[in-house]
C-alpha positions as CSV (number, residue, x, y, z in Angstrom):
1,M,-33.8,0.7,-49.8
2,D,-37.0,1.0,-47.8
3,K,-37.5,-1.6,-44.8
4,K,-40.8,-2.3,-43.6
5,L,-41.3,-1.8,-39.7
6,T,-42.9,-5.0,-38.1
7,L,-44.6,-4.2,-34.9
8,S,-44.5,-7.2,-32.6
9,L,-46.5,-7.6,-29.4
10,N,-47.2,-10.3,-27.1
11,E,-50.4,-11.3,-26.0
12,D,-50.4,-9.4,-22.6
13,V,-50.4,-6.3,-24.5
14,I,-53.5,-6.8,-26.6
15,E,-55.1,-8.1,-23.4
16,K,-54.2,-4.7,-21.7
17,A,-55.7,-3.0,-24.9
18,K,-59.0,-4.7,-24.6
19,K,-59.1,-3.6,-21.0
20,Y,-58.2,-0.2,-22.0
21,S,-60.8,0.1,-24.5
22,K,-63.6,-1.2,-22.1
23,Q,-62.5,1.3,-19.4
24,S,-62.0,4.3,-21.8
25,N,-65.1,3.6,-23.7
26,T,-63.1,3.3,-26.9
27,S,-64.2,1.6,-30.0
28,L,-62.8,-2.0,-30.0
29,S,-62.9,-1.8,-33.8
30,K,-60.2,0.8,-33.6
31,L,-58.3,-1.9,-31.7
32,I,-58.8,-4.3,-34.4
33,K,-57.6,-2.1,-37.1
34,F,-54.6,-1.8,-35.1
35,K,-54.3,-5.7,-34.8
36,V,-54.0,-5.9,-38.6
37,M,-50.8,-4.1,-38.6
38,V,-49.1,-6.3,-35.9
39,V,-47.7,-9.8,-35.4
40,L,-48.5,-11.3,-32.0
41,L,-45.6,-13.4,-30.6
42,E,-45.9,-16.3,-28.3
43,L,-45.3,-15.8,-24.6
44,N,-44.1,-19.2,-23.6
45,D,-42.5,-21.2,-20.6
46,K,-39.0,-20.3,-21.6
47,I,-39.9,-16.6,-21.9
48,T,-41.7,-16.6,-18.7
49,E,-39.0,-18.2,-16.7
50,L,-36.4,-15.7,-18.1
51,A,-38.5,-12.7,-17.5
52,L,-39.4,-13.9,-13.9
53,S,-35.8,-14.9,-13.0
54,D,-34.1,-11.5,-14.3
55,E,-34.0,-9.3,-11.2
56,S,-32.8,-6.4,-13.3
57,F,-36.5,-5.4,-14.2
58,N,-38.6,-3.8,-11.6
59,D,-41.7,-4.4,-13.6
60,F,-42.0,-8.2,-14.5
61,E,-44.1,-7.1,-17.6
62,D,-40.9,-5.4,-18.9
63,G,-39.1,-8.6,-18.5
64,F,-41.9,-10.4,-20.7
65,Q,-41.4,-7.8,-23.4
66,Y,-37.7,-7.9,-23.3
67,Y,-37.3,-11.7,-23.5
68,T,-40.0,-12.1,-26.1
69,A,-38.1,-9.6,-28.3
70,I,-34.8,-11.6,-27.7
71,E,-36.4,-15.1,-28.2
72,N,-38.1,-13.7,-31.5
73,E,-35.0,-12.1,-32.7
74,I,-36.5,-8.5,-32.8
75,D,-34.1,-5.8,-33.8
76,I,-35.0,-3.0,-31.2
77,I,-37.5,-2.2,-28.4
78,I,-39.5,0.8,-28.8
79,T,-40.9,2.1,-25.5
80,R,-41.8,5.2,-23.7
81,N,-40.0,4.1,-20.5
82,K,-36.3,3.6,-21.7
83,K,-35.1,3.5,-18.2
84,D,-36.9,0.1,-17.8
85,F,-34.5,-1.4,-20.2
86,K,-31.3,-0.1,-19.0
87,N,-29.5,-3.6,-19.2
88,S,-30.9,-4.3,-22.5
89,R,-28.7,-6.2,-25.2
90,L,-31.0,-4.6,-27.9
91,P,-31.1,-0.9,-28.7
92,V,-34.0,0.8,-26.9
93,L,-35.6,3.9,-28.5
94,S,-38.5,6.0,-27.8
95,A,-41.1,6.5,-30.5
96,K,-39.9,9.9,-31.3
97,E,-36.2,8.6,-31.5
98,Y,-37.3,5.8,-33.7
99,L,-39.3,8.1,-36.1
100,S,-36.3,10.6,-36.2
101,I,-34.2,7.9,-37.5
102,K,-36.5,6.5,-40.0
103,N,-37.4,10.0,-41.6
């Protein structure tokens, strides 16, 4: 049975992508095509409070990503910095690891 991968991002990631686009002179239309493939998840007060109160994250943005995933019942976290999620209750994979499992 084939499962569809749903890539979920919070709004902060999209804002960083826009900033990156501007700084690197990359076409925003490429980012818009990417947006069609993703579902934006809400970053609400509960997630913000959880992320900011969790001292196990050195980078508060990782806390936002983690608690956004938890609150939205996401199955796994895919990141290039697995060490940032060492206390995760969710499986944490690199993109390479995820693709090797899916293939």
